[in-house]
Biotite code that builds the C-alpha atoms (Angstrom):
import biotite.structure as struc

atoms = struc.array([
    struc.Atom([95.386, 2.931, -36.602], chain_id="A", res_id=1, res_name="MET", atom_name="CA", element="C"),
    struc.Atom([93.906, -0.213, -35.123], chain_id="A", res_id=2, res_name="GLU", atom_name="CA", element="C"),
    struc.Atom([90.395, -0.933, -33.945], chain_id="A", res_id=3, res_name="VAL", atom_name="CA", element="C"),
    struc.Atom([88.771, 1.797, -31.816], chain_id="A", res_id=4, res_name="PHE", atom_name="CA", element="C"),
    struc.Atom([87.359, -0.573, -29.194], chain_id="A", res_id=5, res_name="THR", atom_name="CA", element="C"),
    struc.Atom([87.451, -4.323, -28.697], chain_id="A", res_id=6, res_name="PRO", atom_name="CA", element="C"),
    struc.Atom([84.592, -5.680, -30.738], chain_id="A", res_id=7, res_name="LEU", atom_name="CA", element="C"),
    struc.Atom([82.202, -8.367, -29.614], chain_id="A", res_id=8, res_name="ASP", atom_name="CA", element="C"),
    struc.Atom([83.044, -11.442, -31.689], chain_id="A", res_id=9, res_name="GLU", atom_name="CA", element="C"),
    struc.Atom([79.351, -12.105, -32.333], chain_id="A", res_id=10, res_name="ARG", atom_name="CA", element="C"),
    struc.Atom([79.119, -8.874, -34.349], chain_id="A", res_id=11, res_name="LEU", atom_name="CA", element="C"),
    struc.Atom([81.876, -9.784, -36.778], chain_id="A", res_id=12, res_name="ILE", atom_name="CA", element="C"),
    struc.Atom([80.690, -11.805, -39.755], chain_id="A", res_id=13, res_name="SER", atom_name="CA", element="C"),
    struc.Atom([82.126, -15.245, -40.460], chain_id="A", res_id=14, res_name="GLN", atom_name="CA", element="C"),
    struc.Atom([83.699, -13.847, -43.608], chain_id="A", res_id=15, res_name="LYS", atom_name="CA", element="C"),
    struc.Atom([85.606, -11.258, -41.629], chain_id="A", res_id=16, res_name="ALA", atom_name="CA", element="C"),
    struc.Atom([86.797, -13.914, -39.170], chain_id="A", res_id=17, res_name="LYS", atom_name="CA", element="C"),
    struc.Atom([88.081, -16.155, -41.932], chain_id="A", res_id=18, res_name="ILE", atom_name="CA", element="C"),
    struc.Atom([89.869, -13.341, -43.753], chain_id="A", res_id=19, res_name="ARG", atom_name="CA", element="C"),
    struc.Atom([90.987, -11.743, -40.488], chain_id="A", res_id=20, res_name="ARG", atom_name="CA", element="C"),
    struc.Atom([89.810, -8.332, -41.609], chain_id="A", res_id=21, res_name="ILE", atom_name="CA", element="C"),
    struc.Atom([90.062, -5.609, -39.018], chain_id="A", res_id=22, res_name="SER", atom_name="CA", element="C"),
    struc.Atom([86.676, -4.111, -38.308], chain_id="A", res_id=23, res_name="MET", atom_name="CA", element="C"),
    struc.Atom([86.174, -0.644, -36.918], chain_id="A", res_id=24, res_name="TYR", atom_name="CA", element="C"),
    struc.Atom([83.336, 0.371, -34.670], chain_id="A", res_id=25, res_name="GLN", atom_name="CA", element="C"),
    struc.Atom([82.210, 3.770, -35.924], chain_id="A", res_id=26, res_name="LYS", atom_name="CA", element="C"),
    struc.Atom([79.423, 6.273, -35.390], chain_id="A", res_id=27, res_name="ILE", atom_name="CA", element="C"),
    struc.Atom([77.547, 7.406, -38.500], chain_id="A", res_id=28, res_name="CYS", atom_name="CA", element="C"),
    struc.Atom([77.990, 11.130, -39.123], chain_id="A", res_id=29, res_name="LEU", atom_name="CA", element="C"),
    struc.Atom([74.468, 11.339, -40.542], chain_id="A", res_id=30, res_name="ASN", atom_name="CA", element="C"),
    struc.Atom([72.200, 9.405, -38.164], chain_id="A", res_id=31, res_name="CYS", atom_name="CA", element="C"),
    struc.Atom([74.508, 8.870, -35.180], chain_id="A", res_id=32, res_name="GLY", atom_name="CA", element="C"),
    struc.Atom([74.026, 5.102, -34.986], chain_id="A", res_id=33, res_name="CYS", atom_name="CA", element="C"),
    struc.Atom([76.886, 2.675, -34.307], chain_id="A", res_id=34, res_name="ASP", atom_name="CA", element="C"),
    struc.Atom([78.050, 0.554, -37.226], chain_id="A", res_id=35, res_name="PHE", atom_name="CA", element="C"),
    struc.Atom([80.917, -1.722, -38.176], chain_id="A", res_id=36, res_name="LEU", atom_name="CA", element="C"),
    struc.Atom([83.184, -0.511, -40.949], chain_id="A", res_id=37, res_name="ALA", atom_name="CA", element="C"),
    struc.Atom([85.720, -2.521, -42.880], chain_id="A", res_id=38, res_name="SER", atom_name="CA", element="C"),
    struc.Atom([87.923, 0.575, -43.281], chain_id="A", res_id=39, res_name="HIS", atom_name="CA", element="C"),
    struc.Atom([88.745, 3.406, -40.925], chain_id="A", res_id=40, res_name="ASP", atom_name="CA", element="C"),
    struc.Atom([87.872, 6.105, -43.497], chain_id="A", res_id=41, res_name="TRP", atom_name="CA", element="C"),
    struc.Atom([84.201, 5.047, -43.746], chain_id="A", res_id=42, res_name="LYS", atom_name="CA", element="C"),
    struc.Atom([82.042, 7.617, -41.966], chain_id="A", res_id=43, res_name="THR", atom_name="CA", element="C"),
    struc.Atom([78.442, 6.662, -42.823], chain_id="A", res_id=44, res_name="TYR", atom_name="CA", element="C"),
    struc.Atom([76.399, 3.527, -42.163], chain_id="A", res_id=45, res_name="CYS", atom_name="CA", element="C"),
    struc.Atom([75.219, 1.732, -45.303], chain_id="A", res_id=46, res_name="ILE", atom_name="CA", element="C"),
    struc.Atom([71.596, 3.028, -45.268], chain_id="A", res_id=47, res_name="PRO", atom_name="CA", element="C"),
    struc.Atom([72.781, 6.642, -44.853], chain_id="A", res_id=48, res_name="CYS", atom_name="CA", element="C"),
    struc.Atom([75.476, 6.206, -47.498], chain_id="A", res_id=49, res_name="PHE", atom_name="CA", element="C"),
    struc.Atom([72.849, 4.968, -49.981], chain_id="A", res_id=50, res_name="ILE", atom_name="CA", element="C"),
    struc.Atom([70.522, 7.894, -49.158], chain_id="A", res_id=51, res_name="LYS", atom_name="CA", element="C"),
    struc.Atom([73.358, 10.383, -49.646], chain_id="A", res_id=52, res_name="ILE", atom_name="CA", element="C"),
    struc.Atom([74.379, 8.825, -52.975], chain_id="A", res_id=53, res_name="GLN", atom_name="CA", element="C"),
    struc.Atom([70.780, 8.908, -54.257], chain_id="A", res_id=54, res_name="LYS", atom_name="CA", element="C"),
    struc.Atom([70.483, 12.557, -53.222], chain_id="A", res_id=55, res_name="ALA", atom_name="CA", element="C"),
    struc.Atom([73.714, 13.385, -55.075], chain_id="A", res_id=56, res_name="LYS", atom_name="CA", element="C"),
    struc.Atom([72.466, 11.595, -58.190], chain_id="A", res_id=57, res_name="GLU", atom_name="CA", element="C"),
    struc.Atom([69.178, 13.493, -58.162], chain_id="A", res_id=58, res_name="SER", atom_name="CA", element="C"),
    struc.Atom([71.096, 16.785, -57.735], chain_id="A", res_id=59, res_name="GLN", atom_name="CA", element="C"),
    struc.Atom([73.277, 15.899, -60.718], chain_id="A", res_id=60, res_name="ASN", atom_name="CA", element="C"),
    struc.Atom([70.175, 15.276, -62.813], chain_id="A", res_id=61, res_name="LEU", atom_name="CA", element="C"),
    struc.Atom([68.734, 18.665, -61.922], chain_id="A", res_id=62, res_name="THR", atom_name="CA", element="C"),
    struc.Atom([72.044, 20.380, -62.693], chain_id="A", res_id=63, res_name="HIS", atom_name="CA", element="C"),
    struc.Atom([71.919, 18.889, -66.168], chain_id="A", res_id=64, res_name="GLN", atom_name="CA", element="C"),
    struc.Atom([68.794, 20.858, -67.041], chain_id="A", res_id=65, res_name="SER", atom_name="CA", element="C"),
    struc.Atom([69.574, 23.484, -69.614], chain_id="A", res_id=66, res_name="ILE", atom_name="CA", element="C"),
    struc.Atom([68.169, 26.958, -69.735], chain_id="A", res_id=67, res_name="CYS", atom_name="CA", element="C"),
    struc.Atom([68.979, 28.671, -73.044], chain_id="A", res_id=68, res_name="ILE", atom_name="CA", element="C"),
    struc.Atom([66.772, 31.462, -74.336], chain_id="A", res_id=69, res_name="ASP", atom_name="CA", element="C"),
    struc.Atom([65.571, 31.478, -77.955], chain_id="A", res_id=70, res_name="ASP", atom_name="CA", element="C"),
    struc.Atom([67.913, 34.273, -79.025], chain_id="A", res_id=71, res_name="GLU", atom_name="CA", element="C"),
    struc.Atom([70.993, 32.419, -77.747], chain_id="A", res_id=72, res_name="MET", atom_name="CA", element="C"),
    struc.Atom([69.834, 29.161, -79.331], chain_id="A", res_id=73, res_name="MET", atom_name="CA", element="C"),
    struc.Atom([69.430, 30.840, -82.730], chain_id="A", res_id=74, res_name="LEU", atom_name="CA", element="C"),
    struc.Atom([72.863, 32.418, -82.339], chain_id="A", res_id=75, res_name="ARG", atom_name="CA", element="C"),
    struc.Atom([74.439, 29.024, -81.609], chain_id="A", res_id=76, res_name="LEU", atom_name="CA", element="C"),
    struc.Atom([72.689, 27.415, -84.573], chain_id="A", res_id=77, res_name="ILE", atom_name="CA", element="C"),
    struc.Atom([73.862, 30.222, -86.877], chain_id="A", res_id=78, res_name="ARG", atom_name="CA", element="C"),
    struc.Atom([77.429, 29.984, -85.571], chain_id="A", res_id=79, res_name="LEU", atom_name="CA", element="C"),
    struc.Atom([77.812, 26.282, -86.265], chain_id="A", res_id=80, res_name="CYS", atom_name="CA", element="C"),
    struc.Atom([75.560, 25.961, -89.334], chain_id="A", res_id=81, res_name="HIS", atom_name="CA", element="C"),
    struc.Atom([77.095, 23.780, -92.088], chain_id="A", res_id=82, res_name="PRO", atom_name="CA", element="C"),
    struc.Atom([76.857, 26.621, -94.637], chain_id="A", res_id=83, res_name="ASP", atom_name="CA", element="C"),
    struc.Atom([79.457, 28.531, -92.599], chain_id="A", res_id=84, res_name="LYS", atom_name="CA", element="C"),
    struc.Atom([81.796, 25.525, -92.233], chain_id="A", res_id=85, res_name="HIS", atom_name="CA", element="C"),
    struc.Atom([82.026, 24.035, -95.726], chain_id="A", res_id=86, res_name="LYS", atom_name="CA", element="C"),
    struc.Atom([79.340, 21.474, -94.872], chain_id="A", res_id=87, res_name="ASN", atom_name="CA", element="C"),
    struc.Atom([81.686, 19.660, -92.483], chain_id="A", res_id=88, res_name="SER", atom_name="CA", element="C"),
    struc.Atom([80.517, 16.577, -90.611], chain_id="A", res_id=89, res_name="GLU", atom_name="CA", element="C"),
    struc.Atom([81.161, 18.256, -87.254], chain_id="A", res_id=90, res_name="ALA", atom_name="CA", element="C"),
    struc.Atom([79.015, 21.270, -88.123], chain_id="A", res_id=91, res_name="SER", atom_name="CA", element="C"),
    struc.Atom([76.223, 19.003, -89.386], chain_id="A", res_id=92, res_name="ASN", atom_name="CA", element="C"),
    struc.Atom([76.231, 16.984, -86.148], chain_id="A", res_id=93, res_name="LYS", atom_name="CA", element="C"),
    struc.Atom([76.343, 20.116, -84.002], chain_id="A", res_id=94, res_name="ALA", atom_name="CA", element="C"),
    struc.Atom([73.464, 21.726, -85.900], chain_id="A", res_id=95, res_name="THR", atom_name="CA", element="C"),
    struc.Atom([71.338, 18.580, -85.719], chain_id="A", res_id=96, res_name="VAL", atom_name="CA", element="C"),
    struc.Atom([72.014, 18.407, -81.974], chain_id="A", res_id=97, res_name="PHE", atom_name="CA", element="C"),
    struc.Atom([71.128, 22.059, -81.421], chain_id="A", res_id=98, res_name="LEU", atom_name="CA", element="C"),
    struc.Atom([67.936, 21.778, -83.474], chain_id="A", res_id=99, res_name="LEU", atom_name="CA", element="C"),
    struc.Atom([66.809, 18.729, -81.480], chain_id="A", res_id=100, res_name="SER", atom_name="CA", element="C"),
    struc.Atom([67.711, 20.530, -78.250], chain_id="A", res_id=101, res_name="LEU", atom_name="CA", element="C"),
    struc.Atom([65.673, 23.547, -79.324], chain_id="A", res_id=102, res_name="ARG", atom_name="CA", element="C"),
    struc.Atom([62.654, 21.304, -79.973], chain_id="A", res_id=103, res_name="LYS", atom_name="CA", element="C"),
    struc.Atom([63.118, 19.652, -76.584], chain_id="A", res_id=104, res_name="GLU", atom_name="CA", element="C"),
    struc.Atom([63.373, 22.998, -74.809], chain_id="A", res_id=105, res_name="LEU", atom_name="CA", element="C"),
    struc.Atom([60.242, 24.256, -76.525], chain_id="A", res_id=106, res_name="LYS", atom_name="CA", element="C"),
    struc.Atom([58.436, 21.071, -75.532], chain_id="A", res_id=107, res_name="GLY", atom_name="CA", element="C"),
    struc.Atom([57.698, 19.919, -79.067], chain_id="A", res_id=108, res_name="GLU", atom_name="CA", element="C"),
])
C-alpha cells in the first residue's frame, strides 16, 4: 500500500528525502491528531506512543507485586528447605530467596 495522500514536501524531513523513504500521513488512534509515519502499521503519534508505553511499564510493575499469606510462605519454605533436599545448592538458594521475600513482605 502506498501513501494515503500526497504529502506536502515541506513536511518530509531531509533524511527521508535523501533515503527516499515513503511516509504515510496517519491519524493517531489515541489523540486524533495527524502525524507522519515511516511505516503503514504505525497507529499512534510519538507522544501518545510514549505515554502508552509508560503506562504499560507501570502496569507491569504493579503486576509484579506479590501477595502471599504467612501460612503459604511457611509452607513454601518447609517444602524447599535444604534439610529435605540433602542440602543441595538449589534448595539453599530457594530457601534464602524465600526468607528474604518473607522479610520484604513483612516490611522488615
